[in-house]
TORKOL-4160 file (C-alpha; in steps of 0.2 Angstrom, whole numbers, padded with zeros to 4 digits, m for minus):
163
<pt num="1" X="m0357" Y="0542" Z="m0220"/>
<pt num="2" X="m0340" Y="0546" Z="m0229"/>
<pt num="3" X="m0334" Y="0541" Z="m0246"/>
<pt num="4" X="m0325" Y="0526" Z="m0239"/>
<pt num="5" X="m0341" Y="0519" Z="m0232"/>
<pt num="6" X="m0350" Y="0521" Z="m0248"/>
<pt num="7" X="m0336" Y="0513" Z="m0257"/>
<pt num="8" X="m0336" Y="0498" Z="m0246"/>
<pt num="9" X="m0355" Y="0496" Z="m0248"/>
<pt num="10" X="m0353" Y="0496" Z="m0267"/>
<pt num="11" X="m0339" Y="0484" Z="m0266"/>
<pt num="12" X="m0349" Y="0472" Z="m0255"/>
<pt num="13" X="m0364" Y="0473" Z="m0268"/>
<pt num="14" X="m0353" Y="0469" Z="m0282"/>
<pt num="15" X="m0345" Y="0454" Z="m0274"/>
<pt num="16" X="m0362" Y="0448" Z="m0269"/>
<pt num="17" X="m0368" Y="0450" Z="m0287"/>
<pt num="18" X="m0352" Y="0440" Z="m0294"/>
<pt num="19" X="m0356" Y="0426" Z="m0281"/>
<pt num="20" X="m0374" Y="0425" Z="m0287"/>
<pt num="21" X="m0369" Y="0424" Z="m0305"/>
<pt num="22" X="m0356" Y="0411" Z="m0301"/>
<pt num="23" X="m0368" Y="0400" Z="m0292"/>
<pt num="24" X="m0381" Y="0402" Z="m0306"/>
<pt num="25" X="m0368" Y="0396" Z="m0319"/>
<pt num="26" X="m0363" Y="0381" Z="m0308"/>
<pt num="27" X="m0381" Y="0377" Z="m0306"/>
<pt num="28" X="m0384" Y="0378" Z="m0325"/>
<pt num="29" X="m0369" Y="0366" Z="m0327"/>
<pt num="30" X="m0376" Y="0354" Z="m0315"/>
<pt num="31" X="m0393" Y="0354" Z="m0323"/>
<pt num="32" X="m0386" Y="0352" Z="m0340"/>
<pt num="33" X="m0378" Y="0335" Z="m0334"/>
<pt num="34" X="m0361" Y="0340" Z="m0342"/>
<pt num="35" X="m0349" Y="0326" Z="m0339"/>
<pt num="36" X="m0335" Y="0339" Z="m0338"/>
<pt num="37" X="m0342" Y="0347" Z="m0323"/>
<pt num="38" X="m0345" Y="0330" Z="m0313"/>
<pt num="39" X="m0328" Y="0322" Z="m0318"/>
<pt num="40" X="m0313" Y="0327" Z="m0309"/>
<pt num="41" X="m0301" Y="0337" Z="m0321"/>
<pt num="42" X="m0287" Y="0325" Z="m0319"/>
<pt num="43" X="m0296" Y="0309" Z="m0324"/>
<pt num="44" X="m0297" Y="0305" Z="m0342"/>
<pt num="45" X="m0311" Y="0296" Z="m0351"/>
<pt num="46" X="m0310" Y="0279" Z="m0359"/>
<pt num="47" X="m0312" Y="0287" Z="m0376"/>
<pt num="48" X="m0298" Y="0298" Z="m0373"/>
<pt num="49" X="m0286" Y="0284" Z="m0368"/>
<pt num="50" X="m0292" Y="0274" Z="m0383"/>
<pt num="51" X="m0288" Y="0289" Z="m0394"/>
<pt num="52" X="m0270" Y="0290" Z="m0387"/>
<pt num="53" X="m0267" Y="0272" Z="m0389"/>
<pt num="54" X="m0273" Y="0272" Z="m0407"/>
<pt num="55" X="m0262" Y="0287" Z="m0411"/>
<pt num="56" X="m0247" Y="0277" Z="m0405"/>
<pt num="57" X="m0252" Y="0260" Z="m0413"/>
<pt num="58" X="m0256" Y="0267" Z="m0430"/>
<pt num="59" X="m0239" Y="0273" Z="m0435"/>
<pt num="60" X="m0232" Y="0256" Z="m0430"/>
<pt num="61" X="m0245" Y="0248" Z="m0441"/>
<pt num="62" X="m0238" Y="0259" Z="m0455"/>
<pt num="63" X="m0221" Y="0253" Z="m0451"/>
<pt num="64" X="m0226" Y="0235" Z="m0452"/>
<pt num="65" X="m0235" Y="0238" Z="m0469"/>
<pt num="66" X="m0219" Y="0247" Z="m0476"/>
<pt num="67" X="m0208" Y="0233" Z="m0470"/>
<pt num="68" X="m0220" Y="0220" Z="m0478"/>
<pt num="69" X="m0220" Y="0229" Z="m0494"/>
<pt num="70" X="m0201" Y="0230" Z="m0495"/>
<pt num="71" X="m0200" Y="0211" Z="m0491"/>
<pt num="72" X="m0213" Y="0207" Z="m0505"/>
<pt num="73" X="m0203" Y="0218" Z="m0518"/>
<pt num="74" X="m0188" Y="0208" Z="m0515"/>
<pt num="75" X="m0197" Y="0191" Z="m0516"/>
<pt num="76" X="m0201" Y="0180" Z="m0531"/>
<pt num="77" X="m0219" Y="0177" Z="m0527"/>
<pt num="78" X="m0231" Y="0175" Z="m0542"/>
<pt num="79" X="m0243" Y="0188" Z="m0537"/>
<pt num="80" X="m0231" Y="0201" Z="m0530"/>
<pt num="81" X="m0239" Y="0217" Z="m0538"/>
<pt num="82" X="m0256" Y="0212" Z="m0532"/>
<pt num="83" X="m0250" Y="0209" Z="m0514"/>
<pt num="84" X="m0240" Y="0226" Z="m0514"/>
<pt num="85" X="m0255" Y="0235" Z="m0522"/>
<pt num="86" X="m0266" Y="0229" Z="m0508"/>
<pt num="87" X="m0253" Y="0233" Z="m0494"/>
<pt num="88" X="m0252" Y="0251" Z="m0502"/>
<pt num="89" X="m0271" Y="0252" Z="m0501"/>
<pt num="90" X="m0270" Y="0247" Z="m0483"/>
<pt num="91" X="m0257" Y="0260" Z="m0480"/>
<pt num="92" X="m0268" Y="0274" Z="m0487"/>
<pt num="93" X="m0283" Y="0268" Z="m0475"/>
<pt num="94" X="m0271" Y="0268" Z="m0460"/>
<pt num="95" X="m0264" Y="0285" Z="m0465"/>
<pt num="96" X="m0282" Y="0292" Z="m0466"/>
<pt num="97" X="m0287" Y="0285" Z="m0449"/>
<pt num="98" X="m0271" Y="0292" Z="m0441"/>
<pt num="99" X="m0276" Y="0309" Z="m0448"/>
<pt num="100" X="m0293" Y="0308" Z="m0441"/>
<pt num="101" X="m0287" Y="0302" Z="m0424"/>
<pt num="102" X="m0274" Y="0316" Z="m0423"/>
<pt num="103" X="m0288" Y="0328" Z="m0427"/>
<pt num="104" X="m0299" Y="0321" Z="m0413"/>
<pt num="105" X="m0284" Y="0323" Z="m0401"/>
<pt num="106" X="m0282" Y="0341" Z="m0406"/>
<pt num="107" X="m0300" Y="0345" Z="m0404"/>
<pt num="108" X="m0301" Y="0336" Z="m0387"/>
<pt num="109" X="m0285" Y="0347" Z="m0382"/>
<pt num="110" X="m0274" Y="0331" Z="m0379"/>
<pt num="111" X="m0256" Y="0333" Z="m0385"/>
<pt num="112" X="m0245" Y="0318" Z="m0386"/>
<pt num="113" X="m0228" Y="0325" Z="m0383"/>
<pt num="114" X="m0216" Y="0310" Z="m0380"/>
<pt num="115" X="m0215" Y="0293" Z="m0388"/>
<pt num="116" X="m0201" Y="0281" Z="m0384"/>
<pt num="117" X="m0198" Y="0264" Z="m0391"/>
<pt num="118" X="m0188" Y="0255" Z="m0377"/>
<pt num="119" X="m0182" Y="0237" Z="m0375"/>
<pt num="120" X="m0197" Y="0232" Z="m0365"/>
<pt num="121" X="m0210" Y="0241" Z="m0374"/>
<pt num="122" X="m0218" Y="0257" Z="m0380"/>
<pt num="123" X="m0220" Y="0273" Z="m0368"/>
<pt num="124" X="m0229" Y="0289" Z="m0372"/>
<pt num="125" X="m0232" Y="0304" Z="m0362"/>
<pt num="126" X="m0246" Y="0316" Z="m0366"/>
<pt num="127" X="m0256" Y="0331" Z="m0359"/>
<pt num="128" X="m0275" Y="0330" Z="m0356"/>
<pt num="129" X="m0284" Y="0345" Z="m0349"/>
<pt num="130" X="m0267" Y="0352" Z="m0342"/>
<pt num="131" X="m0262" Y="0336" Z="m0333"/>
<pt num="132" X="m0248" Y="0325" Z="m0338"/>
<pt num="133" X="m0251" Y="0306" Z="m0341"/>
<pt num="134" X="m0241" Y="0291" Z="m0346"/>
<pt num="135" X="m0245" Y="0277" Z="m0357"/>
<pt num="136" X="m0235" Y="0261" Z="m0358"/>
<pt num="137" X="m0237" Y="0245" Z="m0368"/>
<pt num="138" X="m0226" Y="0229" Z="m0368"/>
<pt num="139" X="m0221" Y="0223" Z="m0385"/>
<pt num="140" X="m0232" Y="0208" Z="m0384"/>
<pt num="141" X="m0247" Y="0219" Z="m0382"/>
<pt num="142" X="m0241" Y="0231" Z="m0395"/>
<pt num="143" X="m0240" Y="0216" Z="m0407"/>
<pt num="144" X="m0257" Y="0210" Z="m0403"/>
<pt num="145" X="m0264" Y="0228" Z="m0405"/>
<pt num="146" X="m0256" Y="0229" Z="m0422"/>
<pt num="147" X="m0263" Y="0213" Z="m0427"/>
<pt num="148" X="m0280" Y="0217" Z="m0421"/>
<pt num="149" X="m0280" Y="0234" Z="m0430"/>
<pt num="150" X="m0274" Y="0225" Z="m0447"/>
<pt num="151" X="m0287" Y="0212" Z="m0445"/>
<pt num="152" X="m0300" Y="0226" Z="m0443"/>
<pt num="153" X="m0294" Y="0235" Z="m0458"/>
<pt num="154" X="m0294" Y="0220" Z="m0469"/>
<pt num="155" X="m0312" Y="0216" Z="m0464"/>
<pt num="156" X="m0308" Y="0202" Z="m0452"/>
<pt num="157" X="m0317" Y="0210" Z="m0438"/>
<pt num="158" X="m0333" Y="0211" Z="m0448"/>
<pt num="159" X="m0333" Y="0193" Z="m0452"/>
<pt num="160" X="m0329" Y="0188" Z="m0433"/>
<pt num="161" X="m0344" Y="0199" Z="m0428"/>
<pt num="162" X="m0356" Y="0190" Z="m0440"/>
<pt num="163" X="m0351" Y="0173" Z="m0435"/>
């Protein structure tokens, strides 16, 4: 047997070992019950979609709070400073939540790369596991989500749950 035959045999053995190791790791992944292994890579989870939505809604909540603060500063309400102080505290909470949401997105490997405020609604494009996704919300839905988020931050969500 020549040198070429010996080389082919070594190559076949190497390929067989690689194939066995690959099957071993796939089997480990299946036994582990890893959601990443069973889910198609293009699909995104409910939690990932919710993170993207919150990363789009929270900056709008900050805009709404900033607008309300400007309006209150120009008004002649009796308790102006108290209301403005409460709105500033809400802004701080929203900013902190936005920081955490963006951090979770970064850890999950999700990148929101485009946001557009159009006449009909809000559109965002993002990458999730290398696949491009789009997210669109009409302004009526955006308004309802902003109100829901503000209600939750003000403690209204807790009262509604207890009732």
